[in-house]
C-alpha positions in Angstrom: 1.7 -10.9 19.2 -1.1 -10.9 16.6 -4.3 -10.7 18.4 -6.6 -10.9 15.4 -4.8 -13.8 13.5 -7.7 -14.7 11.1 -7.7 -11.0 9.6 -3.9 -11.0 9.4 -4.0 -14.5 7.7 -6.7 -13.4 5.2 -4.7 -10.3 4.3 -1.7 -12.5 3.8 -3.3 -14.8 1.5 -4.9 -12.0 -0.5 -1.6 -10.3 -0.8 0.2 -13.6 -1.8 -2.2 -14.4 -4.3 -2.3 -10.8 -6.0 1.6 -10.6 -5.9 1.9 -14.2 -7.5 -0.6 -13.4 -10.2 1.2 -10.2 -11.0 4.4 -11.9 -11.2 2.9 -14.7 -13.5 1.1 -12.3 -15.6 4.0 -10.3 -16.1 6.5 -12.8 -17.5 5.1 -16.3 -17.2 7.0 -19.0 -15.5 10.6 -19.2 -16.8 11.8 -22.4 -18.3 15.1 -24.4 -18.0 16.5 -22.6 -14.9 18.5 -23.7 -11.9 16.2 -25.2 -9.0 17.4 -22.3 -6.8 15.9 -20.0 -9.3 12.5 -21.4 -8.7 12.7 -21.5 -5.0 13.2 -17.5 -5.2 10.9 -17.1 -7.8 8.0 -18.7 -5.8 9.3 -17.5 -2.3 9.3 -13.8 -3.3 5.4 -13.3 -3.1 5.3 -15.1 0.0 7.9 -13.1 1.8 6.9 -9.7 0.3 3.4 -10.3 1.1 4.2 -11.2 4.6 6.2 -8.1 5.3 3.4 -5.9 3.7 0.8 -7.5 5.8 2.8 -7.4 9.0 3.6 -3.7 8.7 0.3 -2.6 7.6 -1.3 -4.6 10.5 0.9 -3.1 13.1 0.5 0.5 11.7 -3.3 0.2 11.6 -3.3 -1.0 15.1 -1.0 1.8 16.2 -3.5 4.3 14.5 -6.6 2.8 15.9 -5.0 2.7 19.6 -4.5 6.5 19.2 -8.1 7.2 18.5 
């Protein structure tokens, strides 16, 4: 369970915004694509930032518990 949810959520939002902005900056939003393409296009930053935040949160918690 995540004990410091506010910190986790802030890191998640910052990660999502950064990844989404890099994705838009790198190629803009594509035109005339299938709707499933857009679901994946916008869901990728959300899922990627969640996993990065989740793994880093637990690694930092593990490191701090050993000290």
